[in-house]
C-alpha positions as CSV (number, residue, x, y, z in Angstrom):
1,X,186.8,125.4,159.9
2,X,184.6,122.2,160.5
3,X,183.1,121.6,163.8
4,X,181.5,118.4,164.9
5,X,177.9,118.3,166.4
6,X,175.4,116.5,168.0
7,X,171.5,116.9,168.4
8,X,170.4,114.7,170.6
9,X,166.5,115.0,170.8
10,X,164.2,114.0,173.1
11,X,160.5,112.2,172.1
12,X,158.3,113.7,174.2
13,X,154.1,113.4,173.6
14,X,152.9,116.7,175.4
15,X,149.4,115.8,176.0
16,X,150.4,112.6,178.3
17,X,152.0,114.2,181.1
18,X,150.8,112.8,184.5
19,X,147.5,114.2,186.0
20,X,146.5,116.3,188.9
21,X,144.8,114.7,191.6
22,X,142.2,115.5,193.3
23,X,142.7,118.5,195.2
24,X,146.2,118.2,194.7
25,X,147.3,122.2,195.6
26,X,148.9,123.3,192.5
27,X,152.3,124.1,193.8
28,X,152.6,120.5,194.8
29,X,151.2,119.6,191.2
30,X,154.1,121.5,189.4
31,X,156.9,120.3,191.6
32,X,155.8,116.7,190.5
33,X,155.7,117.1,187.3
34,X,159.0,118.6,186.9
35,X,160.3,116.3,189.3
36,X,159.0,113.4,186.3
37,X,160.1,115.9,183.5
38,X,163.9,116.2,185.1
39,X,164.1,112.6,184.9
40,X,162.9,111.9,181.8
41,X,164.8,114.5,180.3
42,X,168.1,112.8,182.2
43,X,167.1,109.4,181.3
44,X,166.9,110.1,177.6
45,X,170.4,112.1,177.6
46,X,172.0,109.1,179.6
47,X,170.8,106.6,176.5
48,X,171.8,108.8,173.7
49,X,174.9,109.5,175.4
50,X,175.7,105.7,176.1
51,X,175.0,104.9,172.7
52,X,177.4,107.7,171.7
53,X,180.4,106.2,173.9
54,X,179.6,102.3,172.3
55,X,180.4,104.2,168.8
56,X,182.6,106.6,169.7
57,X,184.9,106.1,172.9
58,X,185.8,108.6,174.9
59,X,185.0,112.6,173.7
60,X,187.8,113.8,171.4
61,X,188.4,117.4,172.3
62,X,190.5,118.2,169.5
63,X,187.1,117.6,167.3
64,X,185.8,120.7,169.2
65,X,182.3,118.7,169.5
66,X,179.7,120.6,170.9
67,X,176.0,118.1,171.8
68,X,172.9,119.7,171.7
69,X,169.8,118.1,173.4
70,X,166.4,119.3,172.5
71,X,162.8,118.9,173.5
72,X,160.0,120.0,172.4
73,X,157.3,122.9,172.9
74,X,155.6,122.9,176.4
75,X,157.8,120.2,178.3
76,X,157.8,121.8,180.9
77,X,154.5,123.2,180.7
78,X,151.8,122.4,183.4
79,X,149.0,121.0,181.5
80,X,145.8,123.8,180.6
81,X,143.2,122.0,181.4
82,X,144.6,121.4,184.9
83,X,144.6,124.6,185.5
84,X,141.4,125.8,187.6
85,X,140.9,129.4,187.1
86,X,142.9,132.4,186.6
87,X,144.4,133.0,189.9
88,X,146.2,130.0,189.8
89,X,147.3,130.9,185.7
90,X,148.7,133.8,187.6
91,X,150.4,131.5,190.0
92,X,152.0,130.0,187.0
93,X,155.5,132.4,186.1
94,X,156.5,131.9,190.2
95,X,156.4,127.8,190.0
96,X,157.9,127.7,186.6
97,X,161.0,130.0,185.9
98,X,163.4,129.8,188.8
99,X,162.3,126.1,189.7
100,X,162.6,124.7,185.8
101,X,165.5,126.9,185.7
102,X,167.2,124.9,188.6
103,X,166.1,121.9,187.4
104,X,167.6,121.6,184.1
105,X,171.0,122.7,185.5
106,X,170.9,119.8,188.2
107,X,170.2,117.9,184.5
108,X,173.9,119.8,182.5
109,X,175.3,119.3,186.4
110,X,174.8,115.1,186.3
111,X,176.8,115.4,182.5
112,X,180.4,116.5,183.6
113,X,182.0,118.8,180.9
114,X,185.4,116.0,181.3
115,X,183.4,113.2,180.9
116,X,181.3,114.1,178.0
117,X,182.1,117.0,176.4
118,X,180.4,119.8,176.2
119,X,176.8,119.7,176.0
120,X,173.9,123.1,175.6
121,X,170.7,122.2,176.7
122,X,167.5,123.5,175.0
123,X,164.8,121.1,176.5
124,X,161.7,122.8,175.8
125,X,159.5,125.2,177.0
126,X,156.7,125.9,179.6
127,X,153.9,128.5,178.2
128,X,153.1,130.7,181.0
129,X,150.8,134.3,180.8
130,X,152.0,137.8,182.7
131,X,149.1,140.6,183.1
132,X,149.8,143.7,181.1
133,X,147.7,147.2,180.9
134,X,144.8,147.5,178.6
135,X,145.4,149.5,175.7
136,X,143.7,152.7,175.7
137,X,140.6,151.9,173.4
138,X,140.7,148.0,173.4
139,X,137.6,147.3,175.7
140,X,137.0,143.7,176.6
141,X,134.4,141.7,175.6
142,X,131.4,141.1,177.4
143,X,132.6,137.5,178.7
144,X,136.1,138.7,179.6
145,X,134.7,141.8,181.6
146,X,132.5,139.6,183.6
147,X,135.6,138.1,185.1
148,X,137.8,141.3,185.4
149,X,138.5,142.1,181.9
150,X,142.2,141.5,182.4
151,X,144.6,141.5,179.3
152,X,147.2,138.8,179.4
153,X,150.4,138.6,177.2
154,X,152.3,134.8,176.8
155,X,155.4,134.4,177.9
156,X,156.1,130.7,176.0
157,X,160.1,130.5,176.5
158,X,162.7,128.3,176.1
159,X,164.9,127.1,178.8
160,X,168.4,126.6,178.1
161,X,171.4,125.3,179.9
162,X,175.3,124.6,180.1
163,X,177.0,121.6,182.0
164,X,180.0,124.1,181.3
165,X,180.9,127.7,182.6
166,X,180.3,130.3,180.4
167,X,183.6,131.7,179.4
168,X,182.4,135.1,180.7
169,X,181.1,134.2,183.8
170,X,182.1,135.7,186.6
171,X,183.2,133.1,189.0
172,X,181.7,129.2,189.7
173,X,178.4,129.7,190.1
174,X,176.2,127.6,189.0
175,X,172.9,130.0,188.2
176,X,175.6,131.4,185.5
177,X,174.6,127.9,183.8
178,X,171.0,128.5,183.0
179,X,169.0,130.7,181.4
180,X,165.3,131.5,180.1
181,X,165.4,133.0,176.7
182,X,164.0,133.4,173.0
183,X,160.2,134.1,173.8
184,X,158.0,132.8,171.0
185,X,156.3,136.1,169.6
186,X,153.2,134.7,168.2
187,X,150.9,133.1,170.5
188,X,148.7,129.5,168.8
189,X,144.9,129.2,168.9
190,X,145.8,125.9,170.9
191,X,148.7,127.4,173.0
192,X,146.6,128.1,176.1
193,X,143.5,125.5,176.3
194,X,140.0,125.9,174.4
195,X,139.8,129.4,172.2
196,X,137.0,130.6,171.7
197,X,136.9,131.7,168.1
198,X,134.0,134.4,168.2
199,X,135.7,136.3,171.0
200,X,139.1,136.4,168.5
201,X,140.1,139.9,167.8
202,X,142.7,141.4,165.7
203,X,145.1,141.7,168.3
204,X,144.0,138.9,171.1
205,X,142.6,135.4,171.7
206,X,140.6,134.3,174.2
207,X,140.5,131.2,175.4
208,X,138.0,129.7,178.2
209,X,139.6,127.9,181.6
210,X,138.1,124.9,183.3
211,X,136.1,126.6,185.9
212,X,134.5,128.7,183.0
213,X,135.8,132.2,183.1
214,X,137.7,133.3,180.1
215,X,140.9,135.2,179.3
216,X,141.9,137.5,176.7
217,X,145.8,137.0,175.3
218,X,147.8,139.3,172.8
219,X,148.7,137.7,169.4
220,X,151.8,138.8,169.5
221,X,154.5,138.9,172.7
222,X,156.3,141.7,173.2
223,X,158.7,140.8,175.1
224,X,162.9,141.2,174.5
225,X,163.7,138.6,172.0
226,X,166.8,136.7,174.2
227,X,165.7,138.4,177.7
228,X,167.7,135.6,180.2
229,X,167.5,135.2,183.8
230,X,171.4,135.6,184.0
231,X,174.3,138.1,184.2
232,X,176.1,136.2,181.8
233,X,174.1,136.2,178.9
234,X,174.3,140.0,178.2
235,X,174.9,140.8,174.9
236,X,172.7,140.3,171.6
237,X,173.1,136.7,171.6
238,X,172.9,134.2,173.6
239,X,174.9,131.4,171.9
240,X,177.9,134.5,171.1
241,X,178.3,133.9,175.2
242,X,178.9,129.9,175.3
243,X,182.7,130.2,173.8
244,X,183.2,127.9,171.0
245,X,179.4,126.8,169.9
246,X,178.4,127.5,166.6
247,X,176.1,130.3,166.6
248,X,172.4,129.0,166.6
249,X,168.7,130.4,166.4
250,X,165.1,129.5,167.9
251,X,162.3,129.5,165.9
252,X,158.9,127.9,168.3
253,X,156.5,126.4,166.4
254,X,154.3,129.3,165.0
255,X,156.9,131.7,164.8
256,X,158.8,129.0,162.5
257,X,155.6,129.3,160.0
258,X,155.5,132.9,160.4
259,X,159.0,132.9,158.8
260,X,158.2,129.8,156.1
261,X,155.3,132.0,155.1
262,X,152.9,129.0,155.4
263,X,150.7,130.2,158.3
264,X,147.7,127.7,159.2
265,X,144.3,127.9,157.2
266,X,142.3,131.0,158.0
267,X,145.6,133.3,159.2
268,X,145.9,136.6,157.5
269,X,149.1,138.2,159.5
270,X,152.2,136.0,158.7
271,X,154.2,138.5,157.3
272,X,156.8,138.9,160.1
273,X,160.5,138.9,158.8
274,X,162.8,135.9,160.6
275,X,163.5,137.4,164.3
276,X,167.2,136.4,163.8
277,X,169.9,138.3,162.0
278,X,171.6,136.5,159.3
279,X,174.5,135.2,161.0
280,X,173.5,131.4,162.5
281,X,174.4,128.0,161.2
282,X,171.8,126.4,162.8
283,X,168.0,126.8,163.5
284,X,166.4,124.5,166.6
285,X,162.7,124.2,165.7
286,X,160.7,123.2,169.3
287,X,157.1,122.8,168.7
288,X,153.8,121.5,169.6
289,X,152.0,120.9,165.8
290,X,154.2,122.8,163.7
291,X,155.0,120.9,160.3
292,X,158.7,120.8,159.4
293,X,159.1,119.1,155.5
294,X,162.4,119.2,153.1
295,X,161.0,121.7,151.0
296,X,163.2,124.9,150.4
297,X,162.1,128.6,151.3
298,X,164.7,131.6,151.4
299,X,166.5,131.0,154.7
300,X,170.0,133.4,155.5
301,X,173.3,132.6,153.7
302,X,174.7,131.3,156.8
303,X,172.2,128.4,157.6
304,X,173.5,125.0,157.2
305,X,170.8,122.7,159.2
306,X,167.1,122.5,161.0
307,X,166.7,120.5,164.2
308,X,163.0,120.3,164.4
309,X,161.5,118.5,167.7
310,X,157.8,118.4,167.6
311,X,155.6,117.8,171.4
312,X,152.6,115.7,169.3
313,X,151.6,112.1,169.9
314,X,153.6,111.1,166.9
315,X,157.1,112.8,168.4
316,X,158.5,113.4,165.4
317,X,162.1,114.7,165.0
318,X,163.7,115.4,162.1
319,X,167.2,117.2,160.6
320,X,167.7,119.1,157.2
321,X,170.8,119.7,156.0
322,X,170.3,123.4,153.9
323,X,171.0,123.8,150.5
324,X,170.1,127.3,149.2
325,X,170.6,126.3,145.5
326,X,167.6,123.2,145.9
327,X,164.4,123.2,145.9
328,X,164.6,119.8,148.4
329,X,166.6,120.1,151.5
330,X,168.5,116.6,152.1
331,X,166.9,114.6,155.6
332,X,170.2,114.4,158.0
333,X,170.2,110.3,158.6
334,X,169.8,108.8,162.1
335,X,173.7,108.7,163.5
336,X,175.4,105.5,163.4
337,X,175.5,105.1,167.0
338,X,171.8,104.8,167.1
339,X,172.2,100.7,166.4
340,X,173.5,101.0,169.7
341,X,170.0,101.2,171.2
342,X,166.8,99.0,171.1
343,X,163.8,100.1,169.2
344,X,162.1,101.3,173.0
345,X,164.8,103.3,173.7
346,X,164.9,104.5,169.6
347,X,161.3,106.1,170.7
348,X,162.4,107.7,173.4
349,X,165.7,109.7,171.9
350,X,166.8,110.6,168.2
351,X,170.6,111.3,167.6
352,X,171.9,113.4,164.6
353,X,175.5,114.1,163.9
354,X,177.2,115.9,161.1
355,X,179.6,119.2,160.6
356,X,179.1,123.0,160.1
357,X,181.3,125.7,158.7
358,X,182.5,128.1,161.5
359,X,184.7,131.0,161.2
360,X,187.8,129.9,162.9
361,X,189.9,132.0,165.3
362,X,191.3,134.4,163.0
363,X,188.3,134.8,161.8
364,X,188.6,133.0,158.3
365,X,185.9,129.7,157.8
């Protein structure tokens, strides 16, 4: 059966965030930055939904529509150059996991399902680091050892929220509407500031902090895929828990490049298989630096669309219709409702609309 899908892509230049004030405590800066991003996200979604309503009127429940909202990788990140030392690096998870989950839940609550229909918000990531034990036989470089020899693992996860209670949620707890899921598996050279290429090893990258100290970060994250912060999201896939939402996957930036088989220049470790089971109909690619084109490559039979949102200065977004029989895929045109927005608004948000084939309640498509 057919299901109507809308993708609202929030455009943002992740290198142009408000700066940290001199002597501003990190906690105060993180809170101020989160407030700024919360309002930016809310305003962009409001603009898009205004255009949708102007074009379509009230949501039609008979079409079982669902709207996805995306933002790029690093949307919620504290700029790495704003961190003073390793102590502040270690403070970030407490400042950015639960507080950002609460912020996106607040955004979701501002758009009641009875007024705008079902919305799934996938509003980008925050790049964090956590300490892990150093494996036997893997000694720290002299530069890293001089600053304590810490080994860290990337926790660069996509946030998720919905404006409707998941059908499997016990009670009506708003906390069950948000999650932290889909960790990025592969750490890029630009993820944590200034990389020191001379200190790179087969399994780690070393980055320099503002105070001149060094942190060693594993190239691959072993954090469980789709690990979540909420009770309702048990099970193999978060989209399974949302009820009536097309099955979707996430490939964060370099993970997408790994899957596509086009490694960055000089890389030799891009042989990993696509991490998700071949059942998704939509794949979302939030990135900072990945280029997604219409050139076809092998994908699961179920996949029908790829939606890309990049956080570099150009703020590029695109949706591609996948056709496994063609060498090039079709770029989906912006939705007709975009005509209700001015040029300035179009620089802040993009809207694409399409239908996907999904299993009917009885199992047939």
